[in-house]
C-alpha positions in Angstrom: 0.0 0.0 0.0 1.6 3.3 -1.1 0.9 6.8 0.2 -0.4 9.6 -2.0 2.9 11.3 -2.9 4.4 8.2 -4.4 1.6 8.0 -7.1 3.2 10.8 -9.2 6.4 8.8 -9.7 4.7 5.5 -10.5 1.5 5.5 -12.6 0.6 1.9 -11.6 0.6 2.7 -7.8 -2.6 2.3 -5.9 -4.1 5.5 -4.4 -5.3 5.4 -0.9 -8.8 6.6 -1.9 -8.9 3.8 -4.5 -8.3 1.2 -1.8 -11.0 2.8 0.4 -13.5 2.7 -2.5 -12.6 -1.0 -2.8 -12.9 -2.0 0.9 -15.6 0.5 2.1 -17.5 2.3 -0.6 -20.3 4.7 0.3 -22.8 5.4 -2.5 -23.6 9.0 -1.9 -20.2 10.1 -0.7 -16.8 10.6 -2.4 -13.3 10.2 -0.9 -11.0 13.1 -1.7 -7.2 13.0 -1.9 -5.4 11.9 1.2 -3.2 14.4 3.0 -0.7 14.5 5.8 -1.4 16.7 8.9 1.2 19.4 9.7 3.4 17.1 11.8 3.1 14.2 9.3 2.1 11.8 12.1 -1.5 11.5 10.9 -3.3 11.0 7.6 -6.6 12.8 6.8 -9.0 11.7 4.1 -11.7 14.4 3.4 -15.1 13.2 2.3 -17.6 15.1 0.3 -21.3 14.3 -0.5 -22.2 13.7 -4.2 -23.8 16.6 -5.9 -27.1 14.8 -6.4 -27.1 13.0 -3.0 -29.6 14.1 -0.4 -28.8 13.8 3.3 -30.6 11.2 5.5 -32.4 12.4 8.6 -30.9 10.7 11.7 -34.3 10.7 13.4 -36.6 9.0 10.9 -34.1 7.7 8.3 -35.7 9.5 5.4 -34.0 11.6 2.7 -34.5 15.3 3.4 -33.4 18.6 2.0 -30.3 20.2 3.5 -30.5 23.0 6.0 -26.8 24.0 6.6 -23.4 22.4 7.3 -21.5 22.1 10.6 -17.7 22.6 11.1 -15.5 19.7 9.9 -15.4 16.7 12.2 -12.7 14.0 12.3 -13.6 10.3 12.6 -10.8 7.9 13.5 -10.3 5.0 11.0 -8.2 1.8 11.0 -4.5 2.9 11.2 -2.0 2.3 8.5 1.5 1.1 9.6 0.8 2.5 13.1 -0.1 5.9 11.4 -3.4 7.3 12.6 -6.0 7.7 9.8 -9.0 10.1 10.0 -12.0 10.6 7.8 -12.8 14.3 7.7 -16.3 15.5 7.0 -18.5 18.6 7.6 -21.8 17.2 8.7 -25.0 18.5 7.1 -28.1 19.4 8.9 -31.5 18.6 7.4 -34.9 20.3 7.6 -37.1 17.3 8.3 -40.9 17.9 8.4 -41.3 15.0 10.9 -38.3 15.5 13.2 -37.4 19.2 12.8 -33.8 20.2 12.2 -31.5 17.2 12.6 -27.9 16.3 11.9 -27.7 13.8 9.0 -27.0 10.1 9.3 -23.7 9.0 7.8 -22.8 5.3 6.9 -19.3 5.2 8.5 -20.3 6.2 12.0 -23.4 6.6 14.2 -24.3 9.0 17.0 -21.6 11.1 18.4 -18.9 8.5 18.3 -15.4 9.7 17.3 -14.5 6.2 16.0 -15.8 4.9 12.7 -17.9 1.7 12.9 -15.2 -0.2 10.9 -12.5 0.8 13.5 -14.7 -0.3 16.3 -15.2 -3.7 14.8 -11.5 -3.8 14.2 -10.7 -3.2 17.9 -13.4 -5.6 19.0 -11.9 -8.3 16.8 -8.5 -7.9 18.3 -10.0 -7.8 21.8 -10.8 -11.5 21.5 -7.1 -12.3 21.1 -5.5 -9.8 23.5 -6.4 -8.1 26.7 -8.2 -4.8 26.3 -5.2 -2.8 27.5 -3.0 -4.8 25.2 -5.2 -3.8 22.2 -5.1 -0.2 23.3 -1.3 -0.2 23.5 -0.8 -2.0 20.2 -3.0 0.4 18.2 -2.3 3.6 20.0 -5.7 4.2 21.4 -7.3 4.2 24.9 -8.7 1.4 27.0 -12.1 3.2 27.0 -12.2 3.2 23.2 -11.5 -0.6 23.2 -14.2 -1.1 25.8 -16.8 0.9 23.9 -15.9 -1.0 20.7 -16.5 -4.3 22.4 -19.7 -3.0 23.9 -20.8 -2.0 20.3 -20.0 -5.6 19.0 -21.8 -7.2 21.9 -24.9 -5.0 21.6 -25.1 -5.7 17.8 -24.6 -9.4 18.4 -27.2 -9.8 21.1 -29.7 -7.9 19.0 -29.1 -10.2 15.9 -28.5 -13.6 17.5 -30.8 -16.5 16.8 -32.3 -18.2 19.9 -34.4 -20.8 18.1 -33.8 -24.5 18.5 -32.3 -24.5 22.0 -33.0 -27.9 23.6 -30.3 -28.3 26.3 -29.0 -25.6 28.7 -26.6 -25.7 31.7 -26.7 -23.2 34.6 -23.9 -22.6 37.1 -22.6 -19.8 39.3 -19.0 -18.4 39.3 -17.4 -15.9 41.7 -16.2 -12.8 39.9 -15.2 -10.6 42.9 -14.1 -11.2 46.5 -16.8 -11.2 49.2 -19.1 -13.9 47.8 -20.1 -11.9 44.7 -21.4 -14.4 42.1 -22.6 -14.4 38.5 -25.3 -16.8 37.2 -24.3 -18.1 33.8 -26.6 -20.0 31.4 -25.1 -21.9 28.5 -26.5 -23.7 25.5 -25.0 -27.2 25.6 -26.7 -28.9 22.6 -24.4 -31.3 20.8 -24.4 -29.1 17.7 -23.9 -25.7 19.4 -22.4 -24.6 22.6 -22.3 -20.9 23.7 -23.0 -18.5 26.6 -26.7 -17.5 26.5 -27.2 -15.2 29.4 -25.4 -13.6 32.4 -27.1 -12.4 35.6 -25.8 -10.7 38.7 -26.0 -12.8 41.9 -27.2 -16.4 42.2 -30.7 -16.0 43.5 -34.0 -17.4 42.2 -35.0 -13.9 41.2 -31.9 -13.6 39.1 -32.4 -16.9 37.3 -36.1 -16.1 36.6 -34.9 -13.2 34.5 -33.2 -15.7 32.1 -36.6 -17.4 31.4 -38.2 -14.1 30.9 -35.6 -13.3 28.3 -35.9 -16.7 26.7 -39.7 -16.4 26.5 -42.4 -18.9 27.4 -42.6 -20.7 24.1 -38.8 -21.3 23.9 -38.7 -22.3 27.5 -41.3 -25.1 26.9 -39.1 -26.4 24.0 -36.2 -27.2 26.4 -35.6 -31.0 26.7 -32.6 -31.1 29.1 -31.4 -28.8 31.9 -28.1 -29.4 33.7 -27.4 -27.7 37.1 -25.8 -28.2 40.5 -27.8 -28.6 43.7 -28.2 -24.9 44.5 -31.8 -24.6 45.8 -32.6 -21.4 44.0 -31.8 -23.0 40.7 -33.7 -26.2 41.4 -36.8 -24.2 42.4 -36.8 -22.1 39.2 -36.2 -25.0 36.9 -39.0 -27.0 38.4 -41.3 -24.0 37.9 -40.2 -22.8 34.4 -39.0 -25.9 32.7 -40.8 -28.8 34.3 -41.1 -30.7 31.0 -37.3 -30.9 30.7 -35.2 -33.7 32.1 -33.3 -32.0 34.9 -29.8 -33.5 35.3 -27.5 -32.8 38.2 -24.0 -32.1 37.1 -21.6 -35.0 37.9 -18.7 -32.6 38.5 -20.5 -30.8 41.4 -21.6 -34.1 43.0 -18.0 -35.4 43.1 -16.8 -31.9 44.2 -19.1 -32.2 47.3 -17.7 -35.6 48.0 -14.1 -34.4 47.8 -14.9 -31.5 50.1 -16.2 -34.1 52.6 -13.1 -36.2 52.4 -10.9 -33.1 52.9 -12.9 -32.2 56.0 -12.5 -35.7 57.4 -8.7 -35.6 56.7 -8.2 -32.2 58.2 -10.1 -33.0 61.3 -8.3 -36.4 61.8 -4.9 -34.8 61.2 -5.5 -32.2 63.9 -6.7 -34.9 66.3 -3.6 -37.1 65.7 -1.3 -34.1 66.3 -3.2 -33.3 69.5 -2.9 -37.0 70.7 0.8 -37.1 69.9 0.7 -39.6 67.0 3.1 -39.6 64.0 1.8 -37.1 61.4 1.2 -39.8 58.7 -1.5 -37.7 57.0 1.0 -34.9 56.2 1.2 -34.3 52.4 -1.7 -36.7 51.8 -4.4 -34.3 50.6 -4.1 -34.8 46.9 -3.4 -38.6 47.0 -6.8 -38.9 48.8 -8.7 -36.5 46.5 -7.3 -37.5 43.0 -8.5 -40.4 41.0 -6.0 -43.3 41.1 -5.2 -43.0 37.4 -4.2 -39.4 37.8 -1.8 -39.9 40.8 1.9 -39.2 40.4 4.4 -41.8 41.3 5.1 -40.2 44.6 1.4 -39.9 45.4 0.8 -43.5 44.5 3.4 -44.6 47.0 1.9 -42.3 49.7 -1.6 -43.7 49.1 -0.3 -47.3 49.4 1.2 -46.5 52.8 -2.0 -44.9 54.0 -4.1 -47.9 52.9 -2.3 -50.0 55.5 -3.9 -48.0 58.3 -7.5 -48.0 59.5 -7.9 -44.2 59.2 -11.2 -42.3 58.8 -9.6 -40.4 55.9 -8.9 -43.7 54.2 -12.4 -45.0 54.8 -13.9 -41.8 53.3 -11.6 -42.1 50.3 -12.7 -45.7 49.7 -16.3 -44.7 49.9 -15.7 -42.1 47.2 -13.9 -44.7 45.0 -16.8 -47.1 45.5 -19.3 -44.5 44.4 -17.5 -44.1 41.1 -19.2 -47.3 40.0 -22.5 -45.3 40.1 -21.6 -43.5 36.8 -20.9 -46.8 35.0 -24.5 -48.0 35.1 -26.8 -47.8 32.1 -30.2 -48.5 33.6 -31.6 -45.9 36.0 -33.2 -48.8 38.0 -30.0 -50.6 38.7 -28.2 -47.2 39.3 -31.0 -46.4 41.9 -30.4 -49.7 43.8 -26.7 -49.0 43.9 -27.3 -45.5 45.2 -29.6 -46.6 47.9 -27.1 -49.3 49.1 -24.2 -46.8 49.0 -26.2 -44.2 51.0 -27.2 -46.8 53.6 -23.6 -48.0 54.0 -22.3 -44.4 54.2 -24.8 -43.3 56.9 -23.4 -46.1 59.1 -19.8 -45.1 58.6 -19.8 -42.6 61.5 -18.1 -40.1 59.2 -20.2 -37.0 59.6 -19.1 -35.1 56.5 -19.7 -38.2 54.3 -23.1 -38.8 56.0 -24.2 -35.3 55.0 -23.2 -36.1 51.4 -25.3 -39.3 51.5 -28.3 -37.4 53.0 -28.0 -34.8 50.1 -27.8 -37.5 47.5 -30.9 -39.2 48.9 -32.8 -36.0 48.8 -31.9 -35.5 45.1 -32.3 -39.2 44.1 -34.6 -38.7 41.1 -32.5 -35.8 39.7 -29.4 -38.0 40.0 -31.0 -40.8 38.1 -31.9 -38.3 35.3 -28.2 -38.4 34.5 -28.8 -41.9 33.0 -32.1 -40.9 31.3 -30.2 -38.1 29.5 -27.0 -40.0 29.0 -25.5 -39.3 25.5 -27.8 -36.4 24.8 -25.2 -33.8 25.9 -22.0 -33.6 27.9 -22.5 -32.1 31.4 -18.8 -31.4 31.5 -19.3 -28.6 29.0 -20.6 -26.4 31.8 -17.3 -26.7 33.7 -15.4 -26.2 30.5 -17.1 -22.9 30.0 -16.5 -21.9 33.6 -12.8 -22.4 33.0 -13.0 -20.1 30.0 -14.8 -17.6 32.2 -11.8 -17.6 34.7 -9.4 -17.4 31.8 -11.2 -14.3 30.3 -11.2 -12.6 33.7 -7.5 -13.4 34.3 -6.5 -12.2 30.8 -8.1 -8.9 31.6 -6.7 -8.7 35.1 -10.1 -8.7 36.7 -13.0 -6.3 36.3 -14.1 -3.4 38.5 -17.6 -3.2 37.3 -20.4 -5.7 36.4 -20.9 -4.1 33.0 -17.3 -4.8 32.0 -17.4 -8.5 33.0 -20.7 -9.0 31.3 -19.5 -7.4 28.1 -16.2 -9.4 28.1 -18.0 -12.7 28.7 -20.6 -12.3 26.0 -17.9 -11.2 23.6 -15.6 -14.2 24.2 -18.1 -17.0 24.9 -21.4 -15.9 23.3 -20.6 -16.9 19.7 -22.3 -13.7 18.7 -22.9 -12.9 15.0 -21.2 -10.1 13.2 -22.3 -8.1 10.2 -20.9 -9.0 6.7 -18.0 -6.8 5.6 -16.6 -6.1 2.2 -13.2 -6.5 3.8 -12.0 -7.8 7.2 -9.2 -5.9 8.8 -8.5 -8.5 11.5 
């Protein structure tokens, strides 16, 4: 790409305005010759309306006669070789019989934005690859400009996305700030399409109800599967708004509760052994008790073999967890239910209070647990946790968020699979 002053030496050189007409042509406007600013650090490209082109009213969108022209205004465009590029245009005002005197609508920008629409999409595209601050530094703009560009992309995408055909959803909460501040996240987890559908502040029933209001009654009734953890607020709303769907409890959260119980048993037993003056054999044993045997390191395998020689509460809790893994191998809900009942009975007699609480919880949610087998193969419940890991990655990449609006925008942008308009040329 060559600049304007090289054209005189080489008649085959491509002019900057020719390139603009190729990648972003506007019917009723004409690009003029590009020029340097006084310091030769910026390029300006003046724009003029065609002689026969009427201005469009920004209020009603109709062509109206001109009223007068405002002073020239600069609109920042995609930079060339780290050189800032500006489109320069004196906006016309129109005399609209419907709206009164209004500033015209122009195709390269909307409202009072100083960035062209193309440049905003350019920044938003790079914001999926880099942190917002990284994009700002790379292209010589501000964090606020990048944030507003991502907001623009998210707003357009949410307004134009297709919500039809959703059959399976997963709901979970993630912490986004210290002090027990949570977000409710709803994902589409159909086998053919996986994306973030909705974000809500807090993890209350009132919050989750807003998702179903957004989805609408008709689409809510088309849901076939819903995956969640055992949070009471979610269970209550799902039973009310999607009672026809098979409600599946997420395997990850069930095993997580069991691991928390094992850890509680181990920590309590280790303190008691230290108090009684016994050898600290449970030291450095946490992960060898919590991890699956196939995931243990060589050192952890040796440590676990040593622990299995002792009749410890921690070992008994670990063995109960390992025994429960058979539950997921069943195919028939009937046989799985019999195994669950036997395991819960055996666990309640174990005298391990944390494990007894887990057994009590599983009994209370027996039917929802068995739905895992009724829905087996329809979708992967692990998708929800996969999305949650991406949520943490997005937050970490941006070094956290100070406001809810920022985290909502970033998550929709990265995980929402939002549509984008068609472009004559993509700059990113």
